[in-house]
Backbone as ProteinMPNN parsed JSONL, in Angstrom:
{"seq_chain_A": "MDKQTELEIEAAAFRRLRQHLIEDRPDVQNIDMMNLTGFCRNCLSRWYQEAANERGIDMGKDEAREVYYGMPMSEWKSKHQTEASDAQKAAFDVAFKENVTDKQR", "coords_chain_A": {"N_chain_A": [[-14.018, 22.564, -26.685], [-11.511, 22.335, -29.106], [-10.728, 19.88, -31.672], [-7.94, 19.408, -32.111], [-6.744, 20.351, -29.753], [-7.946, 18.621, -27.935], [-6.836, 16.191, -28.828], [-4.114, 16.682, -28.248], [-4.198, 16.9, -25.457], [-5.083, 14.333, -24.763], [-2.871, 12.868, -25.703], [-0.889, 13.878, -24.003], [-1.843, 12.93, -21.564], [-1.559, 10.169, -21.983], [1.257, 10.031, -22.207], [1.922, 10.769, -19.604], [0.773, 8.68, -18.133], [2.354, 6.562, -19.093], [4.866, 7.424, -18.115], [4.355, 7.245, -15.368], [3.951, 4.46, -15.057], [6.348, 3.37, -16.068], [8.549, 4.844, -15.062], [7.898, 5.923, -12.463], [6.607, 3.854, -11.053], [7.876, 1.209, -11.48], [7.981, -1.048, -9.993], [5.497, -2.204, -9.769], [3.992, -5.062, -10.837], [3.412, -6.384, -14.102], [1.689, -8.587, -14.3], [0.101, -8.343, -12.033], [-1.165, -5.923, -12.586], [-2.649, -6.677, -14.854], [-4.281, -8.654, -13.771], [-5.803, -7.164, -11.975], [-6.811, -4.947, -13.413], [-7.259, -5.608, -16.047], [-5.596, -4.813, -18.053], [-2.176, -4.117, -19.015], [1.262, -2.977, -19.07], [2.225, -4.2, -21.386], [-0.104, -4.423, -22.881], [-0.61, -1.717, -23.371], [1.598, -1.15, -24.984], [0.952, -2.771, -27.134], [-1.409, -1.569, -28.022], [-0.33, 0.811, -28.858], [1.245, -0.118, -30.97], [-0.813, -1.124, -32.648], [-2.136, 1.274, -33.268], [-0.117, 2.568, -34.698], [0.181, 0.775, -36.855], [-2.385, 1.012, -38.013], [-2.117, 3.453, -39.16], [-0.486, 3.005, -41.259], [2.143, 2.544, -40.584], [4.73, 0.347, -40.333], [5.153, -1.707, -37.754], [6.315, -3.957, -35.429], [5.591, -6.24, -32.67], [7.794, -6.461, -30.833], [9.261, -4.15, -31.451], [7.393, -2.152, -30.81], [7.12, -2.609, -28.075], [9.699, -1.938, -27.231], [9.732, 0.791, -27.84], [7.695, 1.659, -26.104], [8.554, 0.758, -23.504], [11.056, 1.884, -23.445], [13.351, 0.503, -23.65], [14.775, -2.696, -24.56], [12.507, -5.459, -24.197], [13.527, -7.694, -22.833], [15.501, -6.549, -21.231], [13.958, -4.886, -19.567], [12.486, -6.86, -18.196], [14.551, -8.209, -16.787], [15.38, -6.209, -15.065], [13.075, -5.431, -13.62], [10.976, -7.332, -13.399], [9.454, -9.866, -11.478], [9.288, -13.334, -10.444], [6.221, -14.908, -11.038], [3.624, -16.009, -8.856], [1.877, -19.167, -8.409], [-0.834, -18.629, -7.955], [-1.066, -16.028, -9.003], [-0.53, -16.586, -11.682], [-2.689, -18.255, -12.348], [-4.855, -16.492, -12.005], [-4.142, -14.679, -13.977], [-4.486, -16.187, -16.316], [-7.279, -16.246, -16.484], [-7.879, -13.469, -16.576], [-6.506, -12.707, -18.92], [-7.862, -14.182, -20.872], [-10.428, -13.058, -20.643], [-9.97, -10.341, -21.208], [-8.206, -9.989, -23.33], [-7.9, -12.2, -25.234], [-10.633, -12.817, -25.905], [-11.375, -10.351, -26.929], [-10.014, -10.099, -29.297], [-11.268, -11.512, -31.237]], "CA_chain_A": [[-12.618, 22.28, -26.953], [-11.324, 21.915, -30.495], [-10.209, 18.507, -31.833], [-6.483, 19.381, -31.961], [-6.462, 20.488, -28.318], [-8.35, 17.353, -27.33], [-5.805, 15.218, -29.205], [-2.892, 17.002, -27.506], [-4.434, 16.567, -24.05], [-5.084, 12.869, -24.682], [-1.483, 12.423, -25.864], [-0.178, 14.228, -22.773], [-2.294, 11.992, -20.527], [-0.902, 8.89, -22.283], [2.672, 10.152, -21.838], [2.006, 10.78, -18.141], [0.507, 7.31, -17.699], [3.558, 5.808, -19.395], [5.885, 7.832, -17.141], [3.984, 6.68, -14.07], [4.147, 3.011, -15.053], [7.717, 3.01, -16.404], [9.535, 5.519, -14.223], [7.493, 6.126, -11.081], [6.181, 2.607, -10.405], [8.313, -0.009, -12.171], [7.823, -2.158, -9.058], [4.185, -2.826, -9.969], [4.166, -6.129, -11.815], [2.428, -6.453, -15.186], [0.687, -9.625, -14.028], [-0.843, -7.791, -11.056], [-1.99, -4.948, -13.306], [-3.583, -7.406, -15.713], [-5.26, -9.341, -12.927], [-6.676, -6.194, -11.318], [-7.407, -3.942, -14.285], [-7.544, -6.126, -17.38], [-4.58, -4.358, -19.001], [-0.856, -3.912, -18.42], [2.181, -2.243, -19.94], [2.277, -4.874, -22.684], [-1.318, -4.027, -23.608], [-0.397, -0.349, -23.848], [2.521, -1.191, -26.125], [0.212, -3.373, -28.246], [-2.313, -0.546, -28.545], [0.552, 1.735, -29.58], [1.565, -0.805, -32.231], [-2.014, -1.154, -33.475], [-2.369, 2.637, -33.768], [0.89, 2.81, -35.737], [-0.179, -0.047, -38.015], [-3.576, 1.598, -38.635], [-1.675, 4.636, -39.906], [0.427, 2.57, -42.302], [3.505, 2.415, -40.069], [5.051, -1.054, -40.09], [5.759, -1.837, -36.442], [6.05, -5.244, -34.811], [5.391, -6.28, -31.228], [9.035, -6.169, -30.116], [9.59, -2.74, -31.671], [6.444, -1.351, -30.031], [7.475, -2.738, -26.658], [10.911, -1.159, -26.967], [9.326, 2.192, -27.832], [6.925, 1.927, -24.889], [9.367, 0.547, -22.302], [12.282, 2.66, -23.506], [14.446, -0.464, -23.647], [14.269, -4.011, -24.982], [11.684, -6.138, -23.196], [14.382, -8.562, -22.017], [16.161, -5.692, -20.236], [12.918, -4.515, -18.587], [12.196, -8.033, -17.363], [15.656, -8.491, -15.867], [15.473, -5.133, -14.075], [11.862, -5.119, -12.858], [9.957, -8.374, -13.293], [9.698, -10.956, -10.536], [8.606, -14.584, -10.779], [4.816, -14.913, -10.624], [3.169, -17.155, -8.064], [0.869, -19.992, -9.077], [-2.116, -17.921, -7.861], [-1.024, -14.933, -9.98], [-0.616, -17.178, -13.022], [-4.059, -18.728, -12.55], [-5.69, -15.302, -12.189], [-3.777, -14.108, -15.261], [-5.136, -16.978, -17.374], [-8.662, -15.775, -16.564], [-7.878, -12.069, -17.009], [-6.08, -12.634, -20.315], [-8.967, -14.679, -21.698], [-11.541, -12.103, -20.603], [-9.629, -8.984, -21.639], [-7.388, -9.935, -24.534], [-8.257, -13.243, -26.193], [-12.008, -12.649, -26.384], [-11.483, -9.075, -27.63], [-9.341, -10.191, -30.588], [-12.086, -12.301, -32.169]], "C_chain_A": [[-12.491, 21.813, -28.403], [-10.626, 20.55, -30.537], [-8.698, 18.422, -31.626], [-6.083, 19.481, -30.489], [-6.808, 19.199, -27.587], [-7.302, 16.274, -27.602], [-4.526, 15.443, -28.398], [-3.03, 16.661, -26.026], [-4.435, 15.058, -23.857], [-3.665, 12.323, -24.802], [-0.672, 12.716, -24.604], [-0.561, 13.281, -21.637], [-1.657, 10.617, -20.738], [0.564, 8.938, -21.863], [2.839, 10.128, -20.325], [1.725, 9.402, -17.562], [1.738, 6.442, -17.925], [4.658, 6.139, -18.387], [5.607, 7.214, -15.772], [4.313, 5.191, -14.006], [5.6, 2.595, -15.291], [8.718, 3.583, -15.412], [9.153, 5.576, -12.746], [7.19, 4.824, -10.347], [6.603, 1.356, -11.172], [8.183, -1.252, -11.293], [6.494, -2.876, -9.212], [4.314, -3.825, -11.115], [3.045, -6.105, -12.855], [1.324, -7.453, -14.861], [-0.343, -9.123, -13.017], [-1.746, -6.749, -11.708], [-3.053, -5.656, -14.127], [-4.683, -8.058, -14.875], [-6.247, -8.374, -12.288], [-7.439, -5.305, -12.287], [-7.793, -4.445, -15.672], [-6.618, -5.579, -18.449], [-3.269, -4.158, -18.251], [0.011, -3.116, -19.388], [2.248, -2.872, -21.327], [1.041, -4.542, -23.521], [-1.152, -2.624, -24.169], [0.556, -0.332, -25.034], [1.838, -1.803, -27.345], [-0.749, -2.353, -28.857], [-1.531, 0.513, -29.316], [0.883, 1.157, -30.954], [0.363, -0.799, -33.163], [-2.32, 0.226, -34.069], [-1.374, 2.982, -34.871], [0.533, 2.047, -37.01], [-1.386, 0.509, -38.755], [-3.232, 2.825, -39.481], [-0.633, 4.305, -40.953], [1.878, 2.466, -41.877], [3.745, 0.958, -39.708], [5.815, -1.162, -38.771], [5.344, -3.173, -35.848], [5.941, -5.129, -33.3], [6.655, -5.894, -30.464], [9.427, -4.701, -30.251], [8.672, -1.834, -30.84], [6.765, -1.43, -28.546], [8.72, -1.932, -26.326], [10.61, 0.335, -26.955], [8.635, 2.512, -26.507], [7.791, 1.844, -23.637], [10.632, 1.405, -22.279], [13.532, 1.8, -23.466], [13.897, -1.785, -24.172], [13.512, -4.691, -23.836], [12.529, -7.025, -22.28], [15.09, -7.77, -20.916], [15.17, -5.275, -19.149], [12.657, -5.678, -17.629], [13.302, -8.273, -16.348], [15.771, -7.438, -14.774], [14.278, -5.085, -13.121], [10.899, -6.276, -12.622], [10.385, -9.461, -12.322], [8.926, -12.198, -10.989], [7.185, -14.551, -10.217], [4.505, -16.169, -9.829], [2.164, -17.965, -8.872], [-0.501, -19.306, -9.057], [-2.175, -16.762, -8.86], [-1.194, -15.474, -11.394], [-2.031, -17.654, -13.328], [-5.009, -17.545, -12.791], [-5.406, -14.65, -13.542], [-4.451, -14.861, -16.404], [-6.581, -16.513, -17.58], [-8.706, -14.354, -17.127], [-7.494, -11.939, -18.477], [-7.2, -13.088, -21.235], [-10.09, -13.654, -21.775], [-11.219, -10.775, -21.284], [-8.826, -8.896, -22.92], [-7.886, -10.931, -25.57], [-9.653, -13.031, -26.763], [-12.18, -11.373, -27.194], [-10.902, -9.142, -29.042], [-10.134, -11.005, -31.607], [-12.953, -11.442, -33.011]], "O_chain_A": [[-13.279, 20.989, -28.865], [-10.014, 20.125, -29.557], [-8.217, 17.461, -31.026], [-5.184, 18.772, -30.037], [-6.057, 18.741, -26.726], [-6.927, 15.529, -26.696], [-3.922, 14.483, -27.919], [-2.077, 16.183, -25.41], [-3.853, 14.554, -22.895], [-3.297, 11.404, -24.07], [0.143, 11.893, -24.185], [0.29, 12.877, -20.844], [-1.256, 9.97, -19.77], [1.064, 8.003, -21.238], [3.789, 9.535, -19.815], [2.372, 8.996, -16.596], [2.123, 5.67, -17.046], [5.31, 5.236, -17.863], [6.518, 6.722, -15.105], [4.883, 4.716, -13.024], [6.038, 1.57, -14.768], [9.631, 2.884, -14.972], [9.983, 5.31, -11.877], [7.479, 4.698, -9.157], [5.755, 0.52, -11.484], [8.265, -2.377, -11.788], [6.373, -4.038, -8.826], [4.699, -3.464, -12.226], [1.886, -5.842, -12.534], [0.151, -7.189, -15.122], [-1.527, -9.441, -13.129], [-2.942, -6.691, -11.425], [-4.224, -5.277, -14.097], [-5.861, -8.015, -15.23], [-7.409, -8.726, -12.08], [-8.586, -4.943, -12.023], [-8.557, -3.796, -16.386], [-6.821, -5.845, -19.633], [-3.247, -4.045, -17.025], [-0.474, -2.638, -20.414], [2.319, -2.162, -22.33], [1.138, -4.397, -24.739], [-1.512, -2.367, -25.318], [0.347, 0.419, -25.987], [2.116, -1.398, -28.473], [-0.884, -2.285, -30.078], [-2.017, 1.047, -30.313], [0.81, 1.851, -31.968], [0.504, -0.498, -34.348], [-2.714, 0.334, -35.23], [-1.737, 3.614, -35.864], [0.576, 2.601, -38.108], [-1.422, 0.487, -39.985], [-3.967, 3.185, -40.4], [0.032, 5.196, -41.48], [2.759, 2.314, -42.723], [3.038, 0.398, -38.87], [6.975, -0.759, -38.681], [4.155, -3.483, -35.773], [6.169, -4.065, -32.724], [6.592, -5.081, -29.541], [9.873, -4.081, -29.285], [9.131, -0.863, -30.24], [6.69, -0.426, -27.839], [8.796, -1.311, -25.266], [11.173, 1.071, -26.144], [8.949, 3.513, -25.864], [7.77, 2.749, -22.803], [11.213, 1.628, -21.217], [14.638, 2.304, -23.272], [12.682, -1.972, -24.224], [13.842, -4.515, -22.663], [12.27, -7.096, -21.078], [15.257, -8.264, -19.801], [15.492, -5.304, -17.961], [12.614, -5.499, -16.412], [13.023, -8.515, -15.173], [16.215, -7.744, -13.667], [14.435, -4.741, -11.949], [10.072, -6.198, -11.714], [11.528, -9.917, -12.341], [8.022, -12.109, -11.82], [6.98, -14.204, -9.054], [5.045, -17.244, -10.09], [1.661, -17.502, -9.895], [-1.248, -19.389, -10.032], [-3.208, -16.537, -9.491], [-1.914, -14.893, -12.207], [-2.518, -17.476, -14.445], [-5.862, -17.598, -13.677], [-6.317, -14.127, -14.183], [-4.933, -14.245, -17.355], [-7.048, -16.401, -18.713], [-9.476, -14.068, -18.043], [-8.091, -11.146, -19.204], [-7.462, -12.458, -22.259], [-10.639, -13.409, -22.849], [-12.102, -10.152, -21.873], [-8.768, -7.833, -23.539], [-8.257, -10.537, -26.676], [-9.835, -13.062, -27.98], [-13.049, -11.315, -28.065], [-11.258, -8.328, -29.894], [-9.686, -11.163, -32.743], [-13.702, -11.95, -33.845]]}, "name": "protein", "num_of_chains": 1, "seq": "MDKQTELEIEAAAFRRLRQHLIEDRPDVQNIDMMNLTGFCRNCLSRWYQEAANERGIDMGKDEAREVYYGMPMSEWKSKHQTEASDAQKAAFDVAFKENVTDKQR"}
């Protein structure tokens, strides 16, 4: 497979993952994704932002989230996010440290 085809397939897979998480399964909470998989929609938007920044495109966290979610984060939260339980929050603290904080050093 040539590099351009590989790039196009990877981009298509990313778009399909985004569609699944944003359109098909908005009921799945970010905190549950993070606790189970070590990443969530916010991580995907951050990786999008980092890729843009690496290419010289000035993009902040809020802008990247709006691109990824297709709406401002506040709107997404009001439509789809529920209050996390104490157990979810405790598990998130561990997952965030293991998968985000330690990786940024």
